[in-house]
C-alpha positions in Angstrom: 0.0 0.0 0.0 2.9 2.3 0.6 4.0 2.0 -3.0 0.5 2.8 -4.2 0.5 5.8 -1.9 3.7 7.1 -3.4 2.1 6.5 -6.9 -0.8 8.7 -5.8 1.7 11.4 -4.6 3.3 11.4 -8.0 0.0 11.7 -9.9 -1.0 14.5 -7.5 2.3 16.2 -7.9 2.1 16.2 -11.7 -1.5 17.4 -11.4 -0.4 20.2 -9.1 2.4 21.2 -11.5 -0.1 21.4 -14.4 -2.5 23.5 -12.3 0.3 25.8 -11.3 1.4 26.1 -14.9 -2.2 26.8 -16.0 -1.9 30.2 -14.2 0.3 31.4 -17.0 0.0 29.2 -20.0 -3.0 27.7 -21.9 -5.2 27.4 -18.8 -8.0 25.3 -20.3 -5.8 22.6 -21.7 -3.5 22.4 -18.7 -6.4 22.3 -16.3 -8.0 19.5 -18.2 -4.8 17.5 -18.0 -4.4 18.4 -14.4 -8.0 17.2 -13.7 -7.2 13.9 -15.6 -4.0 13.3 -13.5 -5.8 14.2 -10.3 -8.5 11.6 -11.2 -5.8 9.0 -12.0 -4.1 9.8 -8.7 -7.4 9.4 -6.9 -7.9 5.9 -8.4 -4.4 4.9 -7.3 -5.0 6.4 -3.9 -8.3 4.6 -3.6 -6.5 1.3 -4.3 -3.9 2.2 -1.7 -6.5 2.8 1.0 -8.4 -0.4 0.0 -5.2 -2.4 0.3 -4.4 -0.8 3.7 -7.9 -1.4 4.9 -7.8 -5.1 3.9 -4.4 -5.7 5.5 -5.1 -3.8 8.7 -8.7 -4.9 9.1 -10.0 -1.4 10.0 -10.7 1.8 8.2 -8.2 4.6 7.7 -8.7 6.5 10.9 -6.3 5.3 13.6 -2.7 6.1 12.8 -1.4 9.4 11.5 -0.5 7.8 8.2 -4.1 6.6 7.7 -5.7 9.8 8.9 -3.6 12.1 6.6 -4.2 9.7 3.7 -8.0 9.6 4.2 -8.1 13.4 4.7 -6.5 13.9 1.3 -8.7 11.2 -0.3 -11.8 13.1 0.8 -10.4 16.5 -0.2 -9.5 15.3 -3.7 -12.9 13.6 -4.3 -14.7 16.8 -3.1 -12.5 18.8 -5.4 -13.0 16.5 -8.4 -16.8 16.5 -7.9 -17.0 20.3 -7.5 -14.7 20.9 -10.5 -16.8 18.6 -12.6 -20.1 20.1 -11.6 -19.0 23.7 -11.4 -16.2 24.5 -13.9 -15.0 27.5 -12.0 -13.7 25.2 -9.3 -11.1 24.0 -11.8 -9.1 27.1 -11.0 -8.8 26.0 -7.4 -6.6 23.1 -8.4 -3.5 25.2 -8.0 -4.2 25.3 -4.2 -6.0 22.0 -3.6 -3.5 19.7 -5.4 -0.3 21.1 -3.8 -2.0 20.8 -0.4 -2.9 17.2 -1.2 0.7 16.4 -2.1 2.1 18.0 1.1 -0.4 16.3 3.4 -0.2 12.9 1.8 3.6 13.1 1.7 3.7 14.0 5.4 1.4 11.1 6.2 3.6 8.6 4.3 6.7 9.9 6.1 5.0 9.5 9.5 5.7 5.7 9.8 3.3 3.5 7.9 3.3 0.6 10.4 0.0 -1.1 10.9 -1.5 -1.2 14.5 -4.6 -2.9 15.8 -7.5 -0.7 16.8 -8.0 -0.4 20.6 -11.4 -1.6 21.9 -12.6 2.0 22.5 -12.3 2.7 18.7 -14.5 -0.3 17.6 -17.9 1.2 17.3 -20.3 2.7 14.7 -20.0 6.1 16.2 -16.4 6.3 15.4 -17.1 5.6 11.7 -19.8 8.2 11.6 -17.6 10.8 13.4 -14.7 10.1 11.1 -16.9 10.3 8.0 -18.3 13.7 8.8 -14.8 14.9 9.9 -13.3 14.0 6.6 -16.2 15.7 4.7 -15.6 18.9 6.7 -11.9 18.7 6.0 -12.3 18.4 2.2 -15.0 21.1 2.1 -12.9 23.4 4.2 -9.9 23.0 1.9 -12.0 24.0 -1.1 -13.5 26.9 0.8 -9.9 28.0 1.8 -8.9 27.9 -1.9 -11.9 30.2 -2.7 -10.9 32.5 0.1 -7.3 32.7 -1.0 -8.2 33.6 -4.5 -10.8 36.2 -3.2 -8.1 37.8 -1.1 -5.6 37.8 -3.9 -8.1 39.4 -6.3 -8.8 42.1 -3.7 -5.1 43.1 -3.3 -3.4 42.3 -6.6 -4.1 42.8 -10.3 -2.2 39.9 -11.7 -3.2 38.8 -15.2 -4.0 35.2 -14.2 -6.5 36.4 -11.5 -8.7 37.7 -14.3 -9.3 34.1 -15.4 -10.6 33.2 -11.9 -14.3 33.5 -11.0 -15.7 36.9 -10.0 -15.7 37.9 -6.4 -19.5 37.3 -6.0 -19.0 33.6 -7.0 -16.0 33.1 -4.8 -17.8 34.7 -1.9 
């Protein structure tokens, strides 16, 4: 599962690079490729989490490695859905994907050993709590990306900011 996680990091890194390059060059084409690579990374990441879940016998919510990985998984799926449904979210990829690379990389470097769940963590309420926590994390990352762009638009007049959604949409 660690090798698959590193594969996801590479896909996310290439996606982040394309999203960053889209700020200056051919934004539509680079964003499309960035989205494609983010989707490919998400598939690899899903396989990594599934492998880990199968081997450990519990969901990805106990060890720092698992928590960071599942946080990124939820953030990326929320970004992919939002960008597919509302095209203006495509521009947020230059914030979301580098954050995904950093958090997933930090998680992998935090000792990927497998530990058994303690008895206090074996209940349905933990699963419900973790699910809503991950949803909030992914949504907050997308909201943060909107806020960063909104702040940049208010203080700078960089050319690439003109291609971002208007302030009313970001707000």
